[in-house]
C-alpha positions in Angstrom: 105.2 110.8 94.0 105.0 106.5 93.6 101.5 105.5 93.1 101.4 101.4 94.7 98.4 100.4 95.3 99.4 97.0 96.4 98.4 96.7 100.3 100.6 93.1 101.3 103.1 91.1 100.2 103.3 89.4 97.2 104.2 86.2 99.1 103.1 87.5 102.1 99.5 86.8 104.5 96.5 89.3 104.3 98.1 92.0 106.4 95.2 91.8 108.9 95.5 88.4 109.6 99.5 89.4 109.7 99.0 92.0 112.4 96.5 89.8 114.5 98.5 87.3 115.5 102.0 89.4 115.6 99.9 91.4 118.4 98.9 88.3 120.3 102.4 86.2 120.3 104.1 90.1 121.3 101.2 90.2 124.0 101.6 86.9 125.3 105.0 87.1 125.3 105.1 89.6 127.7 102.4 87.5 129.6 100.0 90.8 129.1 96.2 90.6 129.8 94.0 92.3 127.1 93.4 94.7 129.9 97.1 94.9 130.7 97.6 96.4 126.9 94.5 98.5 127.1 96.0 100.2 130.1 99.7 100.6 129.1 98.7 101.9 125.1 94.9 103.6 125.9 93.6 101.7 123.2 89.9 99.5 124.1 90.1 95.7 125.4 87.4 95.4 122.5 89.5 97.3 119.9 92.1 94.8 120.8 90.1 91.8 120.6 88.8 93.0 117.2 92.5 93.7 115.9 93.9 90.1 117.3 90.6 88.5 115.5 91.2 90.6 112.1 88.1 91.9 113.0 89.3 95.4 112.3 91.8 97.4 110.3 94.0 99.3 112.6 95.1 103.0 111.3 98.3 104.1 112.0 98.1 106.1 115.1 96.6 102.8 116.5 99.2 100.6 115.8 101.5 103.0 117.1 99.8 103.2 120.7 99.9 99.1 120.8 103.4 99.1 119.5 104.3 101.7 121.9 102.1 99.8 125.0 103.9 96.6 124.0 107.5 98.6 123.7 108.2 97.7 120.3 109.3 99.1 116.9 106.0 99.2 114.9 108.0 96.9 112.2 107.2 94.4 114.3 103.0 93.9 114.5 104.1 94.8 110.8 106.1 91.9 109.6 106.6 88.5 110.1 109.1 86.5 112.3 112.1 85.3 110.1 115.0 82.5 111.6 116.8 83.9 108.9 117.6 87.3 108.0 117.1 87.6 103.9 120.8 89.4 102.5 118.3 90.3 99.4 115.0 91.5 100.4 113.6 92.4 96.5 111.2 95.2 96.0 108.3 92.3 95.6 109.4 91.0 98.7 109.0 94.1 101.4 106.1 94.0 103.5 103.4 96.9 102.3 101.0 98.9 105.0 98.3 101.0 104.2 96.6 102.8 106.7 92.5 102.2 106.0 91.8 106.2 107.5 94.5 108.4 106.1 96.0 106.5 103.6 99.9 106.2 104.9 101.4 103.4 103.1 104.5 102.0 104.9 106.9 99.4 103.0 109.4 97.7 105.1 113.1 97.6 102.9 114.9 96.3 105.4 113.9 94.5 108.7 116.2 95.2 112.3 117.8 91.7 113.5 120.5 91.4 115.6 120.6 95.6 117.1 120.6 96.3 113.5 119.4 98.9 111.4 115.9 99.0 110.0 114.8 101.0 106.7 111.1 102.5 106.4 109.9 104.2 103.4 106.7 106.2 104.3 104.6 108.3 102.0 101.7 110.1 103.1 98.7 111.5 101.4 98.0 115.5 100.9 97.2 116.9 104.3 97.4 113.1 106.0 99.2 113.6 109.7 99.8 110.5 111.9 100.7 111.2 115.8 102.5 108.4 117.8 102.3 108.8 121.6 105.5 107.9 123.5 107.2 104.3 123.1 106.8 103.1 126.6 109.8 100.1 126.1 113.0 99.9 124.8 114.0 103.1 123.4 115.6 103.5 119.6 116.4 106.7 117.5 115.3 107.3 114.1 116.3 109.1 111.6 114.3 110.8 108.8 115.6 111.7 104.8 113.2 113.5 102.8 112.8 112.6 98.9 109.4 113.9 97.8 107.4 116.8 99.4 107.6 118.6 102.8 106.6 117.2 105.9 106.4 118.8 109.4 107.7 116.1 112.2 106.4 117.9 115.4 109.0 115.7 118.2 107.7 116.8 121.8 107.5 120.5 122.0 110.2 120.5 118.9 108.6 121.9 115.6 110.7 120.8 112.4 109.6 121.2 108.7 111.5 119.2 105.9 111.8 119.4 102.1 113.6 117.2 99.9 117.3 116.3 100.9 117.2 117.0 104.6 117.5 114.9 107.4 115.8 114.8 111.1 117.5 112.9 113.8 115.3 112.2 116.2 114.0 109.2 119.3 110.9 107.8 120.3 111.2 109.3 123.9 108.6 111.7 123.2 105.5 112.0 121.0 105.7 112.4 117.9 103.3 113.9 115.0 104.1 113.5 111.3 101.8 115.5 108.8 102.2 116.0 104.9 102.9 119.4 103.8 102.0 121.7 100.3 99.6 120.5 97.2 100.9 116.9 97.1 101.9 114.2 99.7 105.1 113.3 100.9 107.9 110.8 100.9 110.8 110.0 103.1 113.2 107.0 104.5 112.9 106.3 108.2 116.4 104.3 110.1 115.7 103.5 113.2 118.3 101.5 114.9 118.9 100.8 118.9 119.7 103.7 121.1 
């Protein structure tokens, strides 16, 4: 597995500040109060407020709940809004975020623009688990391609164990759990597209 200690894009702002700005902007666009988003996401108003003021580093589980409550892909909380998509995104330009609790590392390889495909590289440390609720907004599909290690994916009531080279197709219409299996962590690529 790669070891990349960087936690923000070389050219981007501090990731907690970026998340704070994106969360506030997305909440305001939908005309949601803190109470509205708290009810939709299951995250307390106090915690949402802390994240929006960049006073708390959110975990992957917390970001998943907020994204689900807003009905947007997780990437919209982790990437800057750009007017023009880039044809070339060098590795140094790809936003990186590390979950402060689980150590989960997420690299935004390609952003979804105009209904296209989003690519995300994920590294889960040994025994790490990340749970996401069912998304409440516009549904989308994901295709997971295992690169290294072993992974268990719980998709609602279904359970899948993946090894390098395996590919799994699923949506965000059910709760999801990703757990690294074995003695090492795992690395995989997620491709997300509209349903």
